[in-house]
DRENTOR-445181 format. One record per residue (C-alpha): chain; z, x, y. Coordinates in Angstrom, 2 decimals. Example, Ala and Ser with C-alpha at 12.3 -4.5 7.8 and 13.67 -1.06 7.14 Angstrom:
<sites>
- A 7.80 12.30 -4.50;
- A 7.14 13.67 -1.06;
</sites>
This chain:
<sites>
- A 0.00 0.00 0.00;
- A -1.00 1.55 3.37;
- A 1.76 2.71 5.66;
- A 2.12 1.59 9.31;
- A 0.58 4.86 10.59;
- A -2.46 4.58 8.32;
- A -2.94 0.96 9.33;
- A -2.82 1.87 13.03;
- A -5.43 4.64 12.56;
- A -7.73 2.20 10.74;
- A -7.47 -0.30 13.57;
- A -8.17 2.39 16.20;
- A -11.25 3.58 14.29;
- A -12.54 0.00 14.15;
- A -11.98 -0.45 17.87;
- A -13.86 2.79 18.60;
- A -16.89 1.65 16.58;
- A -16.95 -1.70 18.38;
- A -16.70 -0.09 21.82;
- A -19.42 2.50 21.10;
- A -21.82 -0.24 19.93;
- A -20.96 -2.35 23.00;
- A -21.52 0.65 25.32;
- A -24.96 1.32 23.79;
- A -25.82 -2.36 24.19;
- A -24.68 -2.30 27.83;
- A -26.78 0.80 28.53;
- A -29.79 -0.87 26.92;
- A -29.34 -3.96 29.09;
- A -28.96 -1.77 32.18;
- A -32.23 -0.03 31.35;
- A -33.91 -3.41 31.04;
- A -32.58 -4.48 34.44;
- A -33.79 -1.19 35.94;
- A -37.25 -1.71 34.45;
- A -37.26 -5.27 35.75;
- A -36.48 -3.95 39.23;
- A -39.37 -1.50 38.96;
- A -41.71 -4.26 37.76;
- A -40.69 -6.40 40.73;
- A -41.40 -3.44 43.02;
- A -44.80 -2.92 41.37;
- A -45.63 -6.61 41.84;
- A -44.56 -6.36 45.47;
- A -46.73 -3.30 46.00;
- A -49.72 -5.06 44.44;
- A -49.11 -8.18 46.56;
- A -48.94 -6.09 49.72;
- A -52.03 -4.13 48.70;
- A -53.90 -7.39 48.08;
- A -52.93 -8.64 51.55;
- A -53.99 -5.42 53.24;
- A -57.21 -5.15 51.27;
- A -58.05 -8.74 52.15;
- A -57.57 -7.89 55.83;
- A -59.67 -4.73 55.45;
- A -62.42 -6.58 53.57;
- A -62.44 -9.35 56.17;
- A -62.65 -6.83 59.01;
- A -65.37 -4.85 57.24;
- A -67.37 -8.04 56.69;
- A -67.27 -8.89 60.40;
- A -68.26 -5.34 61.39;
- A -71.19 -5.55 58.96;
- A -72.15 -8.91 60.47;
- A -71.96 -7.41 63.98;
- A -74.16 -4.48 62.96;
- A -76.74 -6.73 61.29;
- A -76.73 -9.10 64.29;
- A -77.14 -6.22 66.77;
- A -80.05 -4.68 64.88;
- A -81.69 -8.10 64.37;
- A -81.40 -8.96 68.09;
- A -82.85 -5.57 69.06;
- A -85.81 -6.23 66.73;
- A -86.34 -9.78 68.10;
- A -86.11 -8.66 71.73;
- A -88.54 -5.79 71.10;
- A -91.03 -8.15 69.38;
- A -90.80 -10.66 72.26;
- A -89.00 -13.44 70.40;
- A -86.31 -13.42 73.12;
- A -86.62 -12.69 76.80;
- A -84.23 -10.75 79.01;
- A -85.23 -12.79 82.01;
- A -81.64 -13.99 82.53;
- A -80.29 -10.50 82.81;
- A -80.47 -10.37 86.57;
- A -77.91 -13.10 87.08;
- A -75.33 -11.28 84.88;
- A -75.54 -7.68 86.08;
- A -74.51 -6.41 89.48;
- A -73.89 -3.11 91.12;
- A -70.32 -2.04 90.42;
- A -67.88 -2.34 93.31;
- A -66.76 1.24 92.58;
- A -70.36 2.59 92.89;
- A -69.99 3.87 89.33;
- A -73.01 1.96 88.05;
- A -73.42 -1.67 87.12;
- A -71.31 -4.35 85.48;
- A -71.19 -8.02 84.68;
- A -68.72 -10.11 86.66;
- A -67.63 -9.21 90.18;
- A -69.91 -6.59 91.72;
- A -70.44 -5.17 95.19;
- A -71.77 -8.52 96.48;
- A -68.58 -10.25 95.36;
- A -70.39 -12.40 92.81;
- A -68.43 -13.15 89.65;
- A -69.78 -14.89 86.55;
- A -66.80 -16.35 84.71;
- A -68.99 -17.99 82.13;
- A -69.48 -14.79 80.16;
- A -67.46 -14.35 76.93;
- A -67.83 -10.56 77.10;
- A -68.34 -8.07 79.87;
- A -70.71 -5.14 80.33;
- A -70.12 -1.94 82.26;
- A -72.63 0.94 82.45;
- A -73.66 4.07 84.29;
- A -76.76 4.35 86.48;
- A -78.83 1.66 88.17;
- A -78.99 -1.94 87.01;
- A -81.46 -2.05 84.08;
- A -84.77 -3.74 84.79;
- A -85.37 -6.99 82.85;
- A -87.75 -6.42 79.95;
- A -87.04 -2.71 79.78;
- A -85.73 -1.15 76.58;
- A -82.32 -0.68 78.24;
- A -82.42 -4.23 79.60;
- A -83.15 -5.59 76.12;
- A -80.23 -3.58 74.68;
- A -77.83 -4.90 77.37;
- A -79.06 -8.45 76.70;
- A -78.45 -7.87 72.97;
- A -74.84 -6.74 73.65;
- A -74.17 -9.91 75.65;
- A -75.69 -12.05 72.90;
- A -73.17 -10.53 70.43;
- A -70.32 -12.41 72.17;
- A -70.27 -15.34 69.67;
- A -69.98 -12.89 66.76;
- A -67.18 -11.07 68.63;
- A -65.37 -14.41 69.10;
- A -65.80 -15.31 65.42;
- A -64.26 -11.96 64.43;
- A -61.31 -12.51 66.78;
- A -60.72 -15.96 65.29;
- A -60.73 -14.75 61.68;
- A -58.91 -11.42 62.08;
- A -55.32 -12.10 63.21;
- A -54.61 -8.57 64.43;
- A -57.88 -7.87 66.26;
- A -57.34 -6.67 69.82;
- A -60.86 -5.77 71.05;
- A -64.47 -5.93 69.87;
- A -67.20 -3.94 71.60;
- A -70.62 -2.37 71.46;
- A -70.90 1.22 72.78;
- A -74.45 2.31 73.58;
- A -75.94 5.78 73.44;
- A -77.67 4.66 76.65;
- A -74.40 4.89 78.58;
- A -72.95 1.36 78.69;
- A -70.35 -0.65 76.80;
- A -69.97 -4.37 76.15;
- A -66.35 -5.56 75.70;
- A -64.82 -8.68 74.16;
- A -62.85 -10.44 75.48;
- A -64.18 -10.37 79.04;
- A -62.65 -7.65 81.22;
- A -63.06 -7.59 84.99;
- A -64.99 -4.72 86.52;
- A -61.90 -4.04 88.63;
- A -59.91 -3.26 85.47;
- A -62.48 -1.44 83.35;
- A -65.68 0.49 83.96;
- A -67.83 2.72 81.82;
- A -67.28 6.50 81.67;
- A -69.20 9.10 79.66;
- A -65.81 10.23 78.32;
- A -65.86 7.14 76.09;
- A -68.63 8.68 73.97;
- A -66.23 11.45 72.91;
- A -63.91 8.89 71.26;
- A -64.06 8.44 67.52;
- A -65.23 4.82 67.79;
- A -68.55 6.26 69.06;
- A -68.67 9.85 67.81;
- A -68.06 8.90 64.16;
- A -71.25 6.80 64.25;
- A -73.58 9.57 65.44;
- A -76.31 10.56 62.94;
- A -75.12 14.15 62.76;
- A -71.63 12.96 61.79;
- A -72.59 9.85 59.83;
- A -76.08 10.43 58.32;
- A -75.62 7.62 55.76;
- A -74.96 5.04 58.49;
- A -71.64 4.06 56.84;
- A -68.77 2.14 58.31;
- A -65.99 4.37 59.55;
- A -62.29 4.22 60.45;
- A -60.82 6.12 63.36;
- A -57.39 7.77 63.38;
- A -54.51 5.79 64.90;
- A -53.94 5.78 68.66;
- A -52.03 3.85 71.30;
- A -54.05 1.33 73.27;
- A -54.27 2.13 76.99;
- A -54.24 -1.60 77.76;
- A -50.75 -1.95 76.28;
- A -51.50 -3.56 72.94;
- A -49.66 -0.90 70.97;
- A -50.65 1.26 68.04;
- A -54.09 0.49 66.63;
- A -57.01 1.82 64.59;
- A -60.72 1.09 64.94;
- A -63.26 0.03 62.31;
- A -66.86 0.65 63.40;
- A -70.47 0.96 62.23;
- A -73.58 2.63 63.71;
- A -76.43 0.49 65.09;
- A -80.07 1.61 64.81;
- A -83.11 0.23 66.64;
- A -86.42 -0.98 65.17;
- A -87.82 2.49 65.51;
- A -84.96 3.87 63.38;
- A -83.33 5.63 66.31;
- A -79.54 5.60 66.85;
- A -78.67 3.05 69.57;
- A -74.83 2.95 69.49;
- A -71.85 1.54 67.54;
- A -70.20 -1.82 67.07;
- A -66.43 -1.69 66.52;
- A -63.26 -3.79 66.38;
- A -59.75 -2.57 67.24;
- A -56.96 -3.68 64.88;
- A -53.35 -3.61 66.03;
- A -50.92 -2.13 63.50;
- A -47.93 -4.28 64.55;
- A -49.01 -7.07 62.19;
- A -49.06 -4.61 59.28;
- A -45.58 -3.32 60.20;
- A -44.19 -6.86 60.33;
- A -45.61 -7.53 56.89;
- A -44.10 -4.44 55.25;
- A -40.77 -5.19 56.96;
- A -40.73 -8.73 55.56;
- A -41.66 -7.80 51.99;
- A -38.67 -8.25 49.66;
- A -38.54 -5.07 47.60;
- A -34.79 -4.54 47.24;
- A -33.76 -1.10 48.45;
- A -37.35 0.14 48.70;
- A -39.58 0.56 51.76;
- A -43.34 0.13 52.19;
- A -45.47 2.10 54.62;
- A -49.19 2.62 55.27;
- A -50.62 6.06 56.11;
- A -54.13 7.32 56.82;
- A -55.86 10.51 55.77;
- A -54.60 12.27 58.92;
- A -51.01 11.68 57.68;
- A -50.37 9.20 60.47;
- A -48.02 6.31 59.69;
- A -49.82 3.08 60.55;
- A -47.25 0.56 59.32;
- A -43.46 0.96 58.89;
- A -40.42 -1.14 59.90;
- A -39.36 1.56 62.39;
- A -42.55 0.95 64.41;
- A -41.22 -2.49 65.37;
- A -38.34 -0.93 67.33;
- A -39.11 -0.10 70.96;
- A -42.39 1.13 72.43;
- A -44.54 3.47 70.34;
- A -45.89 6.43 72.33;
- A -47.99 7.82 69.46;
- A -48.56 7.28 65.78;
- A -45.67 9.02 63.97;
- A -46.40 11.69 61.44;
- A -45.54 11.10 57.80;
- A -43.13 14.03 57.84;
- A -41.13 12.34 60.62;
- A -40.70 9.15 58.59;
- A -40.08 10.64 55.16;
- A -37.38 13.28 54.98;
- A -37.93 16.56 53.10;
- A -41.71 16.25 53.49;
- A -43.57 19.25 52.09;
- A -46.71 20.13 50.14;
- A -45.26 18.78 46.92;
- A -44.45 15.46 48.53;
- A -47.93 15.32 50.10;
- A -49.39 15.71 46.63;
- A -47.28 12.76 45.43;
- A -48.40 10.65 48.38;
- A -52.12 11.38 48.36;
- A -52.63 12.21 44.67;
- A -53.62 9.66 42.11;
- A -50.61 8.72 39.98;
- A -49.79 5.71 37.89;
- A -46.38 4.12 38.22;
- A -43.43 5.81 39.88;
- A -42.79 9.51 40.35;
- A -39.28 10.87 40.98;
- A -38.63 13.70 43.39;
- A -35.46 14.87 45.15;
- A -33.54 11.70 44.43;
- A -36.42 9.44 45.55;
- A -38.91 7.32 43.64;
- A -42.46 7.25 45.00;
- A -45.47 5.07 44.29;
- A -48.80 5.53 46.08;
- A -51.90 3.38 46.00;
- A -55.26 3.67 47.81;
- A -56.33 0.63 49.86;
- A -59.94 -0.22 49.02;
- A -62.41 -0.15 51.91;
- A -60.29 2.21 54.02;
- A -59.00 5.79 54.06;
- A -55.47 4.36 54.01;
- A -52.80 4.51 51.34;
- A -49.94 2.13 50.66;
- A -46.71 4.01 49.82;
- A -43.50 2.71 48.32;
- A -40.34 4.82 48.42;
- A -36.82 4.00 47.28;
- A -33.56 5.82 46.67;
- A -32.98 6.37 42.95;
- A -29.19 6.07 43.19;
- A -29.45 2.80 45.14;
- A -31.96 1.42 42.62;
- A -29.69 2.31 39.72;
- A -26.73 0.76 41.48;
- A -28.73 -2.43 41.97;
- A -29.50 -2.41 38.24;
- A -25.77 -2.10 37.53;
- A -25.11 -5.04 39.87;
- A -27.72 -7.00 37.95;
- A -25.78 -6.08 34.79;
- A -22.56 -7.60 36.07;
- A -22.50 -10.19 33.28;
- A -22.85 -7.52 30.61;
- A -20.27 -5.28 32.32;
- A -17.88 -8.23 32.53;
- A -18.51 -8.89 28.84;
- A -17.67 -5.29 27.95;
- A -14.52 -5.39 30.07;
- A -13.57 -8.67 28.46;
- A -14.12 -7.13 25.03;
- A -11.88 -4.21 25.99;
- A -9.24 -6.62 27.26;
- A -9.46 -8.63 24.04;
- A -9.07 -5.47 21.96;
- A -6.14 -4.30 24.09;
- A -4.54 -7.74 23.94;
- A -5.07 -7.99 20.19;
- A -3.64 -4.54 19.53;
- A -0.75 -5.17 21.89;
- A -0.02 -8.48 20.20;
- A -0.29 -6.88 16.76;
- A 2.15 -4.12 17.63;
- A 4.51 -6.48 19.40;
- A 4.42 -8.78 16.42;
- A 5.64 -5.93 14.24;
- A 8.31 -5.05 16.76;
- A 9.23 -8.69 17.17;
- A 10.13 -9.01 13.52;
- A 12.62 -6.20 13.97;
- A 13.91 -7.57 17.24;
- A 14.34 -11.10 15.90;
- A 16.98 -9.97 13.48;
- A 18.69 -7.91 16.17;
- A 18.59 -10.78 18.68;
- A 19.82 -13.26 16.11;
- A 22.81 -11.06 15.39;
- A 23.37 -10.44 19.10;
- A 23.16 -14.20 19.78;
- A 25.79 -14.86 17.13;
- A 28.05 -12.26 18.67;
- A 27.48 -13.67 22.16;
- A 28.25 -17.22 21.06;
- A 31.42 -15.97 19.37;
- A 32.44 -14.07 22.51;
- A 31.71 -17.12 24.66;
- A 33.84 -19.36 22.47;
- A 36.65 -16.83 22.63;
- A 36.31 -16.61 26.42;
- A 36.30 -20.42 26.77;
- A 39.35 -20.64 24.55;
- A 41.09 -17.93 26.56;
- A 40.22 -19.63 29.87;
- A 41.41 -22.99 28.55;
- A 44.61 -21.38 27.28;
- A 45.08 -19.72 30.67;
- A 44.65 -23.01 32.50;
- A 47.02 -24.82 30.13;
- A 49.56 -22.03 30.45;
- A 49.22 -22.04 34.24;
- A 49.69 -25.79 34.33;
- A 52.75 -25.58 32.11;
- A 54.27 -22.69 34.06;
- A 53.57 -24.46 37.37;
- A 55.17 -27.63 36.03;
- A 58.23 -25.68 34.90;
- A 58.52 -24.03 38.33;
- A 58.37 -27.28 40.27;
- A 61.76 -28.57 38.92;
- A 63.94 -25.70 40.25;
- A 61.89 -25.57 43.45;
- A 62.56 -29.23 44.14;
- A 66.29 -28.51 43.67;
- A 66.11 -25.52 46.07;
- A 64.26 -27.61 48.67;
- A 66.70 -30.51 48.33;
- A 69.87 -28.41 48.57;
- A 68.52 -26.42 51.52;
- A 67.80 -29.71 53.27;
- A 71.40 -30.83 52.66;
- A 72.68 -27.53 54.01;
- A 70.37 -27.71 57.01;
- A 71.69 -31.18 57.95;
- A 75.35 -30.15 57.13;
- A 76.04 -33.30 55.14;
- A 79.05 -31.76 53.29;
- A 80.57 -29.82 56.15;
- A 79.62 -27.79 59.15;
- A 78.13 -24.30 59.10;
- A 77.48 -21.78 61.79;
- A 74.00 -21.58 63.34;
- A 72.98 -18.49 61.37;
- A 73.51 -20.26 58.03;
- A 71.67 -23.32 59.31;
- A 68.72 -21.08 60.22;
- A 68.90 -19.46 56.79;
- A 68.84 -22.90 55.16;
- A 65.81 -23.85 57.27;
- A 63.98 -20.68 56.17;
- A 64.88 -21.36 52.52;
- A 63.47 -24.89 52.82;
- A 60.23 -23.75 54.50;
- A 59.69 -21.01 51.93;
- A 60.38 -23.40 49.08;
- A 57.95 -25.99 50.46;
- A 55.28 -23.30 50.85;
- A 55.86 -22.09 47.31;
- A 55.74 -25.67 46.03;
- A 52.48 -26.24 47.86;
- A 51.02 -23.11 46.27;
- A 52.20 -24.21 42.84;
- A 50.72 -27.69 43.37;
- A 47.41 -26.15 44.37;
- A 47.45 -23.89 41.33;
- A 48.29 -26.85 39.16;
- A 45.45 -28.96 40.58;
- A 42.97 -26.09 40.34;
- A 43.90 -25.38 36.74;
- A 43.53 -29.06 35.87;
- A 40.07 -29.18 37.39;
- A 38.93 -25.98 35.66;
- A 40.33 -27.06 32.29;
- A 38.81 -30.52 32.59;
- A 42.22 -32.26 32.56;
- A 41.93 -33.70 36.06;
- A 40.93 -37.36 35.76;
- A 39.96 -39.42 38.78;
- A 42.07 -42.55 39.24;
- A 39.33 -44.56 40.93;
- A 39.81 -47.74 42.97;
- A 38.15 -49.39 45.94;
- A 39.12 -47.40 49.04;
- A 38.85 -48.22 52.73;
- A 37.62 -44.81 53.79;
- A 38.24 -45.43 57.50;
- A 41.84 -46.42 56.88;
- A 42.35 -43.40 54.63;
- A 41.07 -41.01 57.31;
- A 43.18 -42.69 60.02;
- A 46.32 -42.34 57.88;
- A 45.54 -38.70 57.25;
- A 45.10 -38.10 60.99;
- A 48.43 -39.80 61.60;
- A 50.16 -37.56 59.04;
- A 48.81 -34.43 60.76;
- A 49.43 -35.65 64.32;
- A 52.89 -34.09 64.66;
- A 51.68 -30.74 63.31;
- A 48.83 -30.73 65.85;
- A 51.11 -31.81 68.69;
- A 53.58 -29.05 67.86;
- A 50.99 -26.31 68.46;
- A 49.34 -27.94 71.49;
- A 46.12 -29.06 69.82;
- A 44.28 -32.33 70.50;
- A 43.54 -34.25 67.29;
- A 40.92 -37.04 67.51;
- A 39.39 -39.44 64.99;
- A 36.16 -41.43 65.34;
- A 35.53 -43.98 62.62;
- A 32.24 -45.87 62.51;
- A 32.29 -49.67 62.51;
- A 31.17 -51.59 59.42;
- A 31.83 -48.73 57.00;
- A 31.38 -49.74 53.34;
- A 34.32 -49.43 50.99;
- A 33.90 -46.71 48.39;
- A 35.02 -46.43 44.80;
- A 37.04 -43.21 44.63;
- A 40.39 -41.62 43.88;
- A 42.32 -42.23 47.12;
- A 44.86 -39.45 46.47;
- A 42.09 -36.93 45.82;
- A 40.16 -37.98 48.95;
- A 43.30 -37.88 51.07;
- A 44.00 -34.40 49.70;
- A 40.50 -33.38 50.79;
- A 40.96 -34.72 54.34;
- A 44.48 -33.29 54.71;
- A 43.37 -29.85 53.51;
- A 40.47 -29.81 55.97;
- A 42.66 -30.98 58.87;
- A 45.40 -28.49 57.97;
- A 42.90 -25.61 57.94;
- A 41.35 -26.73 61.23;
- A 44.75 -26.96 62.98;
- A 45.93 -23.66 61.47;
- A 42.98 -21.68 62.83;
- A 42.65 -23.35 66.25;
- A 44.40 -21.76 69.21;
- A 46.74 -23.55 71.65;
- A 44.79 -25.93 73.91;
- A 41.95 -26.39 71.44;
- A 40.81 -29.57 69.73;
- A 40.20 -30.90 66.22;
- A 38.13 -34.02 65.49;
- A 37.50 -35.98 62.32;
- A 34.47 -38.33 62.22;
- A 33.46 -40.85 59.56;
- A 30.04 -42.56 59.38;
- A 27.09 -43.44 57.12;
- A 23.97 -41.28 57.39;
- A 20.42 -42.79 57.19;
- A 20.53 -42.38 53.40;
- A 23.65 -44.62 53.25;
- A 25.92 -41.74 52.29;
- A 29.53 -41.95 53.57;
- A 30.13 -38.76 55.54;
- A 33.41 -37.20 56.69;
- A 33.18 -34.37 59.22;
- A 36.08 -32.20 60.46;
- A 35.26 -30.01 63.45;
- A 37.44 -27.60 65.42;
- A 37.14 -25.24 68.36;
- A 38.95 -22.47 66.50;
- A 38.31 -18.83 65.77;
- A 35.27 -19.53 63.57;
- A 34.06 -17.81 60.41;
- A 31.45 -15.05 60.09;
- A 28.31 -15.70 58.05;
- A 29.35 -13.03 55.53;
- A 32.70 -14.78 54.89;
- A 31.08 -18.23 54.57;
- A 29.23 -17.15 51.43;
- A 32.40 -16.89 49.29;
- A 34.93 -18.99 51.21;
- A 34.82 -21.87 48.70;
- A 35.81 -19.55 45.83;
- A 39.46 -19.57 44.64;
- A 41.83 -17.15 46.44;
- A 39.15 -16.27 48.99;
- A 40.11 -15.92 52.67;
- A 37.88 -14.81 55.50;
- A 38.48 -11.68 57.53;
- A 39.25 -13.81 60.58;
- A 41.96 -15.60 58.61;
- A 43.74 -12.30 58.02;
- A 43.46 -11.39 61.70;
- A 44.93 -14.78 62.59;
- A 48.07 -13.75 60.65;
- A 48.51 -17.15 58.99;
- A 49.91 -17.61 55.53;
- A 47.76 -19.06 52.80;
- A 46.44 -18.45 49.31;
- A 42.77 -19.27 49.80;
- A 42.92 -22.26 47.44;
- A 42.52 -25.10 49.94;
- A 38.74 -25.07 50.35;
- A 38.25 -24.34 46.66;
- A 40.26 -27.48 45.78;
- A 38.32 -29.49 48.42;
- A 35.03 -28.45 46.88;
- A 36.21 -29.22 43.33;
- A 37.56 -32.68 44.22;
- A 34.44 -33.64 46.20;
- A 32.15 -32.51 43.38;
- A 34.20 -34.57 40.90;
- A 33.16 -37.55 43.05;
- A 29.50 -36.40 42.89;
- A 29.55 -35.35 46.54;
- A 28.71 -32.23 48.52;
- A 30.57 -29.96 50.96;
- A 28.77 -27.97 53.68;
- A 30.02 -25.68 56.44;
- A 28.68 -24.59 59.81;
- A 30.60 -22.03 61.81;
- A 30.27 -19.46 64.54;
- A 32.83 -16.81 65.46;
- A 34.86 -17.72 68.57;
- A 33.05 -21.10 68.78;
- A 34.46 -23.19 65.95;
- A 33.85 -24.59 62.49;
- A 32.51 -27.90 61.15;
- A 33.05 -28.88 57.50;
- A 31.12 -31.94 56.28;
- A 31.86 -33.94 53.12;
- A 29.15 -36.29 51.85;
- A 29.72 -38.90 49.13;
- A 26.80 -40.31 47.12;
- A 25.59 -43.85 48.02;
- A 26.26 -44.93 44.44;
- A 29.99 -45.06 45.35;
- A 29.40 -47.64 48.11;
- A 30.73 -51.09 47.21;
- A 28.41 -53.04 49.50;
- A 24.97 -52.43 51.01;
- A 24.96 -53.32 54.68;
- A 23.53 -51.86 57.82;
- A 24.03 -48.15 58.24;
- A 27.33 -47.45 59.96;
- A 26.85 -44.91 62.73;
- A 29.17 -43.44 65.29;
- A 27.32 -45.40 68.02;
- A 29.21 -48.46 66.78;
- A 32.49 -46.64 65.96;
- A 35.98 -47.99 66.43;
- A 37.89 -46.76 69.49;
- A 39.02 -43.16 69.25;
- A 42.58 -42.45 68.21;
- A 44.17 -39.29 69.52;
- A 47.21 -37.13 69.10;
- A 47.81 -34.66 71.89;
</sites>
C-alpha cells in the first residue's frame, strides 16, 4: 500500500503533466491568434491597395482620355473640321505685359464664362494659325477637365502645358493670380513628357511637392500630347492632393500597425503624421521610419511575400499598380504579440482556472488528511472544554450560594448592632456623654453601610445564580417614582441639592416587580446625589417614547464620568476615576445591580455623561409590559413638578 509521501509525489507528477499539456495548448492558441492578427493586417493591406489602385486607375483613365481628346482636337482643327474664329473674344493682352491670357486683360475685359483659363508668352495668337488652333484645343478640353474633377475626389488642378509657351488651367484662374512663365517647362509635369525623356510616350508620375496655391502636398500624373504631324506639342496633367490618401491610411483599422505610401524617390506621400499641421515638404522615408538604412530600404522596395521581421518591427511592402508608389505596412512585434495575448484572454483565464482548481484540489486533499487527525484532537479538546465549563459553572454557582448564605448569616448580627447603637444614640436606658453618643452614631452609620453592602452582594449573587425571581404585579410607575423621590428628598436637602421629578400625564401601568424597580430608581438617585456638588440639581423624568416604551431618566449636574470609565462602569465592583477623586464611599455594585434588575424586566440601561457637566442615566422598559395602549405619554403633558430643595 503506498505511503503518504509516495501518494503526494504521484499527485504532483500528474499535476505537472496536466499543466504542461495546458501550456502547450495555450501557446498553440496564442499562435493562432497571432496568425489571425496577421491575416487581418494582410486583408487590410489588400483593401487599402485596392482603394489606392482604383484611384490610380481612375486618374490614369482620365489622363488617357485627356491625351486622346487633345490629339483628336488638334487633328480636327488642322483638317478644318473646327474653326478658331472665336479665339479673339477669349484672348487678350495680359495686364502685366507678360503676353496674353483669357479673362481680364489690359482692356479690362473679363470673360467669366470660361471653365478654364489660358496664359501664354508672346503676342496674342492669330486665329487659324497653328498656335491659335492649339490654344483653341486647350480651351475645348475644359469639359474633360471638369469630368476628371468630378470623378477624382482628390484632384486639385488639371492643365495642358504647351511646348509653344502657354498653359491652360482648370479650374479658371484669373490673370491677376497666375500667368505663364518659361520656368514652368522645367517642372516635371512638362519635362517628363519630352521625347528625349519619354520616347515611348508613356504616362508619368512626378515626385511629390507642395502646391504653391496652398492645396498641400500633391503629385502629378501626366501624359505627352503629339500633333498630327507626330511632333511633340505638350503635356496634359492632373494634380492629386495627398491629404485624401493620408486620411484613408489613418482611418484603416489595422490594430497596432501603420500604413504609409512612398514613391521611388523615397518620399512619403501618405501617413497619419501628414495630417498634423502644415506640410512644408514631402518627408523622407528615413524621417518617418526609425533606424532606416540600406537593409530597411531593401525590405521596403524589394519584392517579398508576407511579413519580414527586422529590429523588432514587422514589415510588409506592396507595389501599387499603375504608379511608382509602394504601400508599406509596419508594426511593432512586441505590441502585436501582446495583442495576440489579449486575444487569448479566455484561454489564459482557462489555464489560470485550471491551476486554481489543481491548487484547490490539492489543498483540499491535504487538509482532508489533516482534518481527520484534527477531528480526533478537537473532539477530545471539546470534551475537556465542556468538562471545564461544567466545573466552572458549578464553582460559580457554589460561590453564589455560599455568598448568599454568608451574607444572610451576617445580616442577623448586623441588625442587632444597628438596633443597639440606635438605642444608645437615643439614650433610652440612661444618659451618656456626648463622645459616647457620637461613637454610637458612627457605629450605626457603619453598620448600615455594611448592611447595604451585604444586601447588594446578596442581590447580585441571587441574580448571577438565577435565584432572583421577579414578584410581578401591576405598578403605577409614576407613583413609584414620586415615592422614591420623596424618600431621597431629605438626603438631597441635607447636601444642598435641588431634587425635581417630572412625571408625564396618562402613563400606562406596567407589570413589574415594584421592589426591584424602586431599588433601580433609588440607586440611580443615590448615585446622582452622591456625585453632585452643593448647589447642583438632580431630576428624574418619566414618560413614554414614540415606541410606547416607559422611560425613566435620572439626570444630574455632577462631576460627570469620562468616556473611558463609562465602558466598564456597569460591571460589578467597578468605580470611575472621578468617583475616587470625589472621596465617597461605595463598592461599585449599585449600577451593576441596576443593570441586572432592568434586564430581568427585558429593559435597557444607557448612560450619557461629560466630565464637569453631568450624567444622565436612562432606563427603558419594553412596551410588552404596558397594561393599556393609549396615547403616548410625553413630558409636554406631564404632571406638575415636585421639588425638594
